[in-house]
DOVO-387800 format. One line per 4 residues: number of its first residue (from 0); their letters; for each residue x, y, z of C-alpha. Coordinates in nm, 3 decimals, padded with zeros to 5 digits. Layout:
// residues N
NUM = A = X/Y/Z; ...
//
This chain:
// residues 192
0 = XXXX = 00.946/-02.615/01.441; 01.261/-02.589/01.230; 01.239/-02.365/00.923; 01.284/-02.522/00.582
4 = XXXX = 01.569/-02.407/00.361; 01.336/-02.209/00.133; 01.179/-02.040/00.435; 01.524/-01.933/00.557
8 = XXXX = 01.569/-01.758/00.222; 01.247/-01.557/00.248; 01.249/-01.187/00.330; 01.290/-01.173/00.711
12 = XXXX = 00.962/-00.991/00.776; 00.771/-01.277/00.610; 00.928/-01.553/00.817; 00.622/-01.595/01.033
16 = XXXX = 00.343/-01.839/01.102; 00.090/-01.571/01.013; -00.056/-01.699/00.687; -00.207/-01.364/00.582
20 = XXXX = 00.130/-01.193/00.612; 00.307/-01.476/00.430; 00.050/-01.470/00.149; 00.083/-01.092/00.120
24 = XXXX = 00.460/-01.127/00.093; 00.444/-01.415/-00.154; 00.164/-01.296/-00.383; 00.128/-00.917/-00.352
28 = XXXX = 00.429/-00.732/-00.210; 00.668/-00.651/-00.493; 00.431/-00.799/-00.755; 00.333/-00.540/-01.012
32 = XXXX = -00.042/-00.471/-01.005; -00.162/-00.156/-01.179; -00.535/-00.217/-01.152; -00.685/00.114/-01.035
36 = XXXX = -00.911/-00.051/-00.777; -00.615/-00.235/-00.628; -00.400/00.079/-00.633; -00.664/00.268/-00.434
40 = XXXX = -00.711/-00.022/-00.193; -00.339/-00.038/-00.124; -00.324/00.340/-00.081; -00.587/00.314/00.192
44 = XXXX = -00.420/00.018/00.358; -00.078/00.183/00.339; -00.213/00.498/00.496; -00.355/00.302/00.789
48 = XXXX = -00.043/00.083/00.810; 00.171/00.389/00.882; 00.298/00.363/01.237; 00.169/00.007/01.266
52 = XXXX = 00.258/-00.301/01.063; 00.121/-00.504/00.774; 00.012/-00.792/00.998; -00.232/-00.568/01.188
56 = XXXX = -00.370/-00.416/00.867; -00.402/-00.743/00.678; -00.607/-00.892/00.961; -00.843/-00.595/00.932
60 = XXXX = -00.841/-00.582/00.551; -01.193/-00.718/00.503; -01.321/-00.478/00.770; -01.158/-00.190/00.584
64 = XXXX = -01.319/-00.319/00.264; -01.664/-00.296/00.425; -01.595/00.037/00.593; -01.461/00.201/00.277
68 = XXXX = -01.725/00.098/00.023; -01.535/-00.198/-00.120; -01.242/00.041/-00.183; -01.444/00.237/-00.436
72 = XXXX = -01.305/00.592/-00.458; -01.644/00.732/-00.568; -01.813/00.586/-00.259; -01.530/00.689/-00.027
76 = XXXX = -01.521/01.044/-00.165; -01.894/01.075/-00.087; -01.870/00.965/00.278; -02.074/01.197/00.500
80 = XXXX = -01.986/01.335/00.842; -02.236/01.089/00.990; -02.060/00.799/00.817; -01.723/00.927/00.938
84 = XXXX = -01.869/00.937/01.290; -01.986/00.579/01.247; -01.638/00.476/01.133; -01.491/00.634/01.446
88 = XXXX = -01.712/00.395/01.647; -01.618/00.089/01.440; -01.369/-00.112/01.646; -01.309/-00.352/01.356
92 = XXXX = -01.090/-00.090/01.181; -00.822/00.153/01.296; -01.021/00.443/01.441; -00.798/00.735/01.357
96 = XXXX = -00.985/01.051/01.255; -00.683/01.197/01.070; -00.635/00.878/00.865; -01.007/00.844/00.791
100 = XXXX = -01.027/01.204/00.668; -00.705/01.158/00.466; -00.864/00.852/00.304; -01.163/01.060/00.194
104 = XXXX = -00.938/01.338/00.062; -00.726/01.079/-00.120; -01.036/00.928/-00.281; -01.125/01.272/-00.415
108 = XXXX = -00.768/01.320/-00.540; -00.774/00.979/-00.711; -01.092/01.075/-00.896; -00.931/01.399/-01.014
112 = XXXX = -00.614/01.231/-01.141; -00.815/00.952/-01.306; -01.007/01.217/-01.499; -00.687/01.400/-01.594
116 = XXXX = -00.458/01.104/-01.671; -00.711/00.839/-01.772; -00.626/00.619/-01.475; -00.455/00.628/-01.136
120 = XXXX = -00.197/00.385/-01.277; -00.103/00.627/-01.557; -00.067/00.902/-01.297; 00.177/00.692/-01.092
124 = XXXX = 00.359/00.586/-01.407; 00.413/00.949/-01.505; 00.685/00.938/-01.236; 00.775/00.566/-01.235
128 = XXXX = 00.696/00.428/-01.582; 00.799/00.066/-01.520; 00.875/-00.165/-01.231; 01.205/-00.105/-01.058
132 = XXXX = 01.372/-00.424/-00.936; 01.636/-00.378/-00.669; 01.876/-00.656/-00.578; 01.923/-00.643/-00.200
136 = XXXX = 02.131/-00.923/-00.053; 02.026/-00.856/00.307; 01.729/-00.682/00.467; 01.945/-00.388/00.574
140 = XXXX = 02.015/-00.313/00.206; 01.650/-00.218/00.147; 01.586/00.157/00.141; 01.300/00.320/00.330
144 = XXXX = 01.274/00.588/00.062; 01.449/00.711/-00.250; 01.448/01.009/-00.487; 01.159/00.872/-00.696
148 = XXXX = 00.944/00.824/-00.385; 01.028/01.179/-00.279; 00.936/01.309/-00.625; 00.608/01.116/-00.633
152 = XXXX = 00.520/01.217/-00.275; 00.574/01.584/-00.363; 00.360/01.551/-00.677; 00.084/01.372/-00.486
156 = XXXX = 00.080/01.643/-00.219; 00.054/01.908/-00.491; -00.238/01.715/-00.640; -00.438/01.703/-00.317
160 = XXXX = -00.326/01.374/-00.158; -00.271/01.358/00.217; -00.056/01.142/00.443; 00.179/01.068/00.153
164 = XXXX = 00.532/01.137/00.276; 00.829/00.978/00.098; 00.858/00.684/00.341; 00.487/00.601/00.313
168 = XXXX = 00.503/00.633/-00.066; 00.812/00.412/-00.089; 00.633/00.143/00.111; 00.326/00.193/-00.109
172 = XXXX = 00.536/00.146/-00.423; 00.670/-00.179/-00.276; 00.320/-00.300/-00.195; 00.189/-00.239/-00.550
176 = XXXX = 00.502/-00.376/-00.710; 00.632/-00.064/-00.882; 00.934/-00.137/-00.663; 01.042/-00.498/-00.607
180 = XXXX = 01.263/-00.513/-00.298; 01.249/-00.887/-00.232; 01.588/-01.017/-00.126; 01.781/-01.180/-00.410
184 = XXXX = 01.756/-01.518/-00.235; 01.380/-01.490/-00.169; 01.170/-01.746/-00.360; 00.905/-01.472/-00.416
188 = XXXX = 01.152/-01.242/-00.598; 01.023/-01.341/-00.941; 00.754/-01.597/-00.853; 00.449/-01.617/-00.633
//
């Protein structure tokens, strides 16, 4: 099937027949969303996406939702060793003990920063106050990290977050829309 002109303009990673990935690209990635529940959900998904790809994670998203208490940081922070053991047996998610434990630690860290800053969003915005829109012409122009991601990653590590290196945090910032790295020609750059 020949691609339409508008599809040829899309970010290359979204030029796929996978509808979940296309919808993520069109309606979430690069779209600013500072709802605390969403921010925590994307932090979990980003953590598990590390070393994999968004297509794999998006197809397991509802399974992650069930496994991690509807992405509720209070529920995730309270997971017991027995529940962690059950998650390690759950083939519907990524069974990685390090990532599961990091998710629990991150839930606890989110609760701490929410109490201190008033919200997880305000915490993130203490480093990146508003959306940053880059203007890449080609995919190769998109960074994998930058100084702000490095600064935020360092702060998050200091504040008890795990599995939050600068590359993971840069990708996270793209996924929650604090960084918009859609190609200039992409129809989702300012719409979607």
